[in-house]
C-alpha positions as CSV (number, residue, x, y, z in Angstrom):
1,M,148.1,106.9,80.1
2,K,149.4,103.3,79.9
3,E,147.2,100.5,81.5
4,L,147.9,100.3,84.9
5,L,148.1,97.0,87.1
6,Y,147.9,98.5,90.1
7,P,145.3,101.7,90.2
8,P,146.8,103.7,93.2
9,V,143.7,105.1,95.0
10,L,140.4,103.3,95.9
11,H,137.8,104.4,97.7
12,W,135.7,101.8,100.1
13,E,132.2,102.6,100.9
14,V,131.8,99.8,104.3
15,T,128.2,101.0,104.9
16,P,125.3,102.5,103.4
17,E,124.2,103.8,106.7
18,C,124.6,107.6,108.2
19,N,123.5,109.3,110.9
20,H,123.5,112.6,108.9
21,N,121.0,112.5,106.2
22,C,122.5,115.4,104.6
23,I,120.7,116.9,101.3
24,H,123.9,117.1,98.9
25,C,124.4,113.5,99.7
26,Y,125.7,111.8,96.6
27,N,125.1,108.4,97.8
28,Y,121.6,108.1,95.9
29,W,121.0,105.0,97.1
30,R,120.5,106.0,100.8
31,K,117.0,106.9,100.5
32,E,116.4,103.5,99.2
33,P,114.8,101.3,102.0
34,E,115.6,98.2,100.2
35,K,119.3,99.1,100.1
36,K,119.4,99.2,103.5
37,N,118.7,96.0,104.3
38,E,120.7,93.8,101.6
39,S,123.8,91.9,103.8
40,I,126.7,93.3,104.1
41,K,129.5,91.3,102.8
42,D,132.4,90.7,105.0
43,H,134.6,93.3,105.3
44,L,137.5,91.3,106.1
45,A,137.4,89.5,102.8
46,I,136.4,92.5,100.7
47,A,140.2,94.1,102.4
48,K,142.2,90.9,101.6
49,K,141.2,91.2,97.9
50,I,141.9,95.1,98.3
51,V,145.5,94.1,99.6
52,E,145.9,92.3,96.5
53,R,145.3,95.1,94.6
54,H,148.9,97.0,96.1
55,P,146.8,100.4,96.3
56,V,149.0,103.3,97.8
57,S,146.1,104.5,100.1
58,V,142.5,103.9,100.7
59,V,139.8,106.3,101.6
60,V,137.2,104.4,103.9
61,T,133.5,106.2,103.4
62,G,129.7,105.2,103.1
63,G,127.6,106.3,104.6
64,E,129.2,107.3,107.7
65,P,132.0,104.7,108.2
66,L,132.0,105.0,112.3
67,I,129.1,103.2,112.4
68,V,130.6,100.1,111.7
69,F,134.0,100.7,113.4
70,E,134.1,97.5,115.5
71,A,133.2,95.4,112.3
72,I,136.2,96.9,110.4
73,K,138.9,97.6,112.6
74,A,140.3,94.1,111.7
75,S,140.4,95.3,108.0
76,L,142.0,98.6,108.5
77,R,144.6,96.8,110.8
78,L,145.3,94.9,107.4
79,L,145.4,97.2,105.3
80,R,148.2,99.2,107.4
81,D,149.9,96.3,108.7
82,N,150.5,95.8,104.5
83,G,151.5,99.8,104.4
84,I,148.2,101.3,102.9
85,S,147.8,104.5,103.6
86,I,143.7,105.3,105.2
87,S,141.8,108.1,105.0
88,V,138.4,108.0,107.3
89,N,135.4,110.1,105.5
90,T,133.4,110.9,108.3
91,N,130.7,113.6,109.8
92,A,132.9,113.2,113.0
93,A,129.9,112.7,115.6
94,L,130.3,109.1,116.7
95,V,133.9,110.0,117.5
96,T,134.9,108.5,120.9
97,E,137.9,108.3,122.8
98,E,138.6,104.5,121.8
99,I,138.2,105.6,118.2
100,A,140.2,108.4,118.2
101,E,143.1,106.0,120.0
102,F,142.6,103.6,117.8
103,M,143.0,106.0,114.9
104,A,146.3,107.6,115.9
105,K,148.0,104.6,116.7
106,L,147.8,103.4,113.1
107,K,148.4,106.9,111.5
108,I,144.6,106.9,110.0
109,S,143.8,110.5,109.0
110,A,140.5,112.2,108.9
111,F,138.6,113.8,106.5
112,V,135.5,115.5,108.0
113,S,132.3,116.9,106.6
114,L,132.0,120.4,108.2
115,P,128.7,122.0,107.0
116,C,128.4,125.3,108.7
117,C,129.4,127.2,111.8
118,E,125.7,128.4,112.1
119,P,124.3,125.7,114.4
120,S,120.9,126.6,112.5
121,I,122.3,126.4,109.1
122,C,124.3,123.6,109.8
123,D,121.1,121.5,111.2
124,G,119.5,122.3,107.9
125,I,122.4,120.7,105.9
126,T,122.7,117.4,107.9
127,N,118.7,117.1,109.1
128,V,120.1,116.3,112.7
129,T,119.3,118.5,115.8
130,N,122.5,119.8,117.7
131,S,124.7,118.5,114.8
132,L,127.4,121.2,115.1
133,P,128.6,120.3,118.8
134,K,128.7,116.9,118.1
135,I,130.9,117.2,115.2
136,S,133.0,119.6,116.8
137,K,133.4,117.1,120.2
138,G,134.8,114.2,117.5
139,I,136.7,116.7,115.9
140,K,138.5,117.4,119.3
141,L,139.2,114.5,120.4
142,L,140.4,113.1,117.2
143,L,143.1,116.6,117.0
144,D,143.4,115.5,121.0
145,A,144.3,112.1,119.8
146,G,146.8,113.1,117.6
147,V,145.0,112.5,114.4
148,R,145.7,114.5,111.3
149,V,142.3,116.0,110.7
150,S,141.0,118.0,107.5
151,V,137.6,119.7,107.5
152,N,135.3,120.0,104.3
153,M,132.6,122.3,103.6
154,V,130.0,121.4,101.1
155,V,128.8,124.8,99.6
156,S,125.0,125.5,98.8
157,K,123.3,128.3,98.2
158,R,122.4,127.7,101.8
159,N,126.0,127.9,103.7
160,I,127.7,130.4,100.8
161,D,127.7,133.2,102.9
162,Y,129.4,131.3,105.8
163,I,132.9,130.3,104.2
164,Y,134.5,132.5,105.3
165,D,133.3,132.6,109.3
166,T,133.4,128.6,109.4
167,A,137.0,128.6,108.2
168,K,137.7,131.1,111.0
169,F,135.6,128.7,113.4
170,A,137.9,125.7,112.0
171,K,141.0,127.6,112.9
172,E,140.4,129.6,116.0
173,V,137.2,127.4,118.0
174,L,138.4,124.3,116.4
175,G,142.3,124.5,116.2
176,L,142.3,123.2,112.7
177,E,145.3,124.1,109.9
178,S,143.5,122.7,106.8
179,F,140.0,123.8,104.9
180,F,138.6,122.7,101.8
181,A,135.6,124.1,100.3
182,S,133.7,122.6,97.3
183,R,130.7,123.2,95.2
184,V,127.4,121.1,95.6
185,S,126.9,119.0,93.2
186,K,123.2,117.8,92.3
187,P,122.6,114.0,93.7
188,I,122.1,111.5,91.0
189,N,118.7,110.5,92.4
190,S,117.0,114.1,93.9
191,D,114.8,116.0,91.7
192,T,114.4,119.3,90.3
193,E,113.9,120.7,93.7
194,F,117.3,120.4,94.7
195,C,118.5,122.9,91.8
196,K,117.8,125.5,94.0
197,E,120.5,124.7,96.0
198,L,123.1,124.8,93.1
199,L,125.6,127.5,93.3
200,S,126.1,129.8,89.8
201,K,129.4,130.4,88.1
202,E,129.7,133.5,90.0
203,D,129.3,132.0,93.1
204,V,131.4,129.2,92.6
205,Q,133.7,132.2,92.2
206,K,133.3,133.7,95.7
207,L,134.1,130.5,96.7
208,Q,137.0,130.2,95.5
209,K,138.2,134.2,96.4
210,D,136.7,133.6,99.9
211,L,139.4,130.5,100.0
212,I,142.5,132.9,98.8
213,R,141.4,135.5,101.7
214,I,141.4,132.3,104.2
215,A,144.7,131.1,103.3
216,K,146.1,135.2,104.0
217,D,143.8,135.7,107.0
218,F,143.9,132.8,108.9
219,N,147.4,131.1,107.6
220,M,145.5,128.0,106.3
221,R,146.0,125.5,103.7
222,V,142.8,126.0,101.5
223,A,141.7,123.8,98.7
224,T,138.9,122.2,97.0
225,A,138.1,118.6,97.6
226,G,136.6,118.1,94.0
227,P,137.7,118.5,90.0
228,M,136.4,121.7,88.7
229,P,137.1,122.7,84.8
230,V,140.4,125.4,84.6
231,C,138.2,126.9,82.1
232,S,136.1,128.2,84.8
233,L,139.0,129.7,86.7
234,T,138.7,133.1,84.9
235,E,141.1,135.3,87.1
236,D,144.7,134.8,87.2
237,E,145.0,134.7,91.0
238,T,142.9,132.3,91.4
239,F,144.1,130.3,88.6
240,Q,147.6,130.5,89.8
241,K,145.9,129.3,93.3
242,F,143.7,126.4,91.8
243,A,144.4,125.3,88.4
244,F,145.2,121.5,87.8
245,T,145.5,120.9,91.5
246,R,141.9,118.7,91.4
247,N,140.8,116.5,88.1
248,C,138.7,113.6,87.5
249,T,141.0,110.6,88.9
250,A,138.0,108.0,88.2
251,G,138.9,105.1,86.3
252,K,141.7,107.0,85.8
253,I,144.1,105.9,88.8
254,S,141.2,105.2,91.5
255,Y,138.0,103.8,91.3
256,S,135.7,103.2,94.2
257,I,134.0,99.8,95.8
258,D,131.0,99.0,97.7
259,Y,130.1,97.8,100.7
260,S,128.9,94.4,98.8
261,G,132.2,94.5,96.8
262,N,130.3,96.1,93.7
263,I,133.3,98.1,91.6
264,K,132.6,101.6,90.0
265,A,134.6,104.1,88.9
266,C,134.1,106.9,91.1
267,A,131.9,106.6,94.8
268,R,129.1,108.8,93.1
269,E,128.7,106.8,90.0
270,V,125.7,104.4,89.0
271,Q,127.4,102.0,86.8
272,I,128.9,98.6,88.1
273,Y,131.7,97.3,86.1
274,G,132.0,94.3,88.5
275,N,132.6,92.8,91.8
276,I,136.4,92.6,93.4
277,L,135.4,89.3,95.9
278,T,134.1,87.3,92.5
279,D,135.3,89.1,89.1
280,N,139.2,89.1,87.6
281,F,140.1,92.7,88.3
282,S,141.9,93.4,85.0
283,D,138.7,92.9,83.4
284,V,136.9,95.2,85.2
285,W,139.8,97.6,84.9
286,S,139.3,97.1,81.0
287,R,135.8,97.7,80.8
288,M,136.4,101.1,82.2
289,K,138.5,101.9,79.6
290,Y,135.8,105.1,77.9
291,W,136.9,107.2,81.3
292,R,140.5,106.9,80.5
293,D,140.3,107.7,76.5
294,E,138.6,110.5,75.2
295,T,134.7,109.1,75.3
296,F,133.5,111.1,78.5
297,L,135.3,114.4,77.5
298,P,132.9,116.2,76.1
299,A,133.0,117.9,72.6
300,E,133.8,121.1,73.8
301,C,136.9,120.2,75.6
302,K,138.7,118.0,73.2
303,E,140.4,120.9,70.9
304,C,141.6,122.8,74.7
305,N,145.2,123.0,75.1
306,V,145.4,121.8,78.4
307,K,142.7,118.8,78.6
308,Q,145.4,116.3,79.2
309,S,145.6,117.7,82.6
310,C,142.2,119.3,83.1
311,K,140.2,116.3,82.4
312,G,137.3,118.4,81.7
313,G,136.2,118.9,85.3
314,C,133.7,116.7,87.0
315,R,132.3,113.8,84.8
316,L,129.5,113.1,87.0
317,D,128.4,117.0,88.1
318,A,126.4,117.3,84.8
319,F,125.5,113.2,84.5
320,P,122.1,114.0,86.6
321,H,120.6,116.9,85.0
322,T,121.4,115.3,81.2
323,G,122.2,111.3,81.5
324,T,125.3,111.7,80.0
325,R,128.7,111.5,80.9
326,N,130.2,113.4,78.2
327,A,128.5,116.4,79.4
328,L,130.1,119.8,79.8
329,D,130.6,120.4,83.4
330,P,128.0,123.1,84.7
331,M,131.1,125.2,85.8
332,A,132.9,125.5,82.5
333,D,133.4,128.5,81.0
334,V,134.1,127.6,76.8
335,S,134.9,131.3,75.9
336,N,138.0,130.6,77.9
337,I,139.4,127.6,75.6
338,P,142.0,128.0,74.8
339,I,143.3,128.5,78.5
340,K,144.2,132.3,79.1
341,F,146.8,131.8,81.8
342,V,149.6,130.3,81.9
343,K,150.3,128.1,85.6
344,K,153.5,130.0,86.7
345,M,155.7,127.0,88.1
346,D,158.7,127.8,90.4
347,S,161.4,125.2,90.0
348,K,164.2,125.8,92.8
349,Q,167.7,125.7,91.4
350,M,169.5,123.1,93.7
351,K,173.1,123.4,94.5
352,M,175.4,120.5,93.3
353,E,176.4,119.5,96.6
354,Q,172.6,119.4,98.4
355,T,172.0,116.1,99.5
356,F,168.7,114.2,99.2
357,I,167.7,111.6,101.9
358,V,166.0,108.3,100.4
359,P,163.5,107.3,103.5
360,K,163.1,103.7,104.7
361,T,159.6,104.0,103.8
362,I,160.0,103.6,100.2
363,Q,157.6,101.7,98.2
364,F,158.1,99.9,94.8
365,I,155.4,98.3,92.7
366,Q,156.1,96.9,89.0
367,E,153.6,98.4,86.5
368,G,154.2,97.0,82.7
369,F,155.7,100.6,82.0
370,G,158.3,100.5,84.9
371,W,157.6,101.3,88.9
372,R,155.0,103.2,90.7
373,V,157.0,104.5,94.1
374,N,155.6,106.0,97.1
375,V,155.9,107.0,100.1
376,G,153.1,107.5,102.5
377,S,149.9,108.4,100.3
378,K,152.1,110.3,97.3
379,F,153.3,108.5,94.8
380,M,154.6,108.6,91.0
381,Y,156.1,106.5,87.9
382,I,159.2,105.9,87.3
383,T,162.0,104.2,85.0
384,D,163.5,101.1,85.8
385,E,166.9,102.6,86.4
386,L,165.9,105.3,88.6
387,K,164.0,102.8,90.4
388,Q,167.2,100.8,90.6
389,H,168.9,103.6,92.0
390,L,166.8,104.8,94.9
391,S,166.8,101.0,96.0
392,N,170.4,101.3,96.3
393,C,170.8,104.3,98.2
394,T,170.0,106.3,101.0
395,E,171.0,109.3,100.1
396,F,172.6,111.0,97.3
397,C,173.5,114.2,95.9
398,I,172.8,116.5,92.7
399,N,176.5,116.0,91.2
400,E,176.3,112.3,91.9
401,F,172.9,111.7,90.2
402,M,174.3,113.7,87.0
403,Q,177.5,111.4,86.7
404,K,175.8,108.0,87.2
405,F,173.0,108.9,84.9
406,D,175.1,111.0,82.3
407,V,172.7,114.0,82.4
408,D,172.9,117.5,82.6
409,Y,172.2,119.8,85.6
410,Q,168.9,121.3,84.3
411,T,167.5,118.0,83.6
412,T,168.6,116.8,87.3
413,N,167.1,119.4,89.1
414,D,164.1,119.1,87.3
415,L,163.7,115.4,87.9
416,I,165.0,116.3,91.4
417,N,162.0,119.2,91.9
418,L,159.6,116.4,91.1
419,L,160.5,113.6,93.5
420,V,160.5,116.3,96.3
421,D,157.2,117.9,95.2
422,N,155.7,114.3,95.5
423,R,157.5,114.0,98.8
424,I,159.4,110.8,97.3
425,I,162.6,111.8,98.5
426,F,163.7,114.9,101.4
427,M,166.2,117.4,101.5
428,R,168.9,116.7,103.9
429,K,168.7,120.1,106.0
430,E,171.9,121.8,106.1
């Protein structure tokens, strides 16, 4: 991929503090008391710098962002006023009606950590008494206010037998329509004792099968929140469901800023590449080039037939074990290289007279190689010619598109499907 001027996705850690102390927390600095006493830089100053970088979406995380809710309200308004989508990673235990109404008004979504439906196990993971009722209350407040909520269950040996039941709880008790389940990763500052929490390859296969069962039984949208190497998907059903849906975007199309403005490739990363308040961003982005070339790609992956789409799984999952970023993802199965399955892609055949709507909320940012187009948090990269077309019309049909660009039906159909799938344009209902 060519160098980006404006990476579209940003993770912003607004505080190191948290009201939970989850066993799996990737924020290695949370157990270092001296870090907690560092002065937090002005949130609004960081927000203004973020706006200059024109991201499509900002994931607000921490720590627990709601601890500093009052301090970040002006920053959240600034981001939304500039058309930036916002999602807040939260445990929801601190949600109040005021917070829920504020998020609903600004159309900020919530991605909530839901450790387990079994109260004692939930408390054991969060290290907080009665954590499940507080989480549940917060989720319900968000939903009642009209906030879009998804939950993520970080799965370890402690809660692996509760994936299905936790999804059922999310659906039937909390009223949620989507459910994420993600494998636990070893925190960078953890000792060997944590290894007993890690999942085996067989455990991860169970996780994937449970998600498929959940989707069928509860009609829920299911996914995993972290990247998985495609070679870990050894059955066709799980391959068709999960292959290529998540890959490592760190230093490629996304980056992270901590509470002091320090820039990292990923929120889990320890390497700091610069500071958004003091450094030239293009210089900082250039220092992350090793995330974009094959430097951090494991040797076992370099001859794989899908390496460009897979990206080798998570580059930081093996790091706590090996100290290197190009180590093989622990879930990878090299016996499945080259990949034995082919992703079944259903490309809808559009009618020549089908009309497509270009939404008024469409946005464009010029890159060195064309344009980034986005509607909400969805984005893709397009040519100058296509940008001109989408800028100058409110609707069009396939026949008109073919004539304007002098392209055949199949080429047009494939491109239109791509635009529709990325929610850049919408089909007009008959």
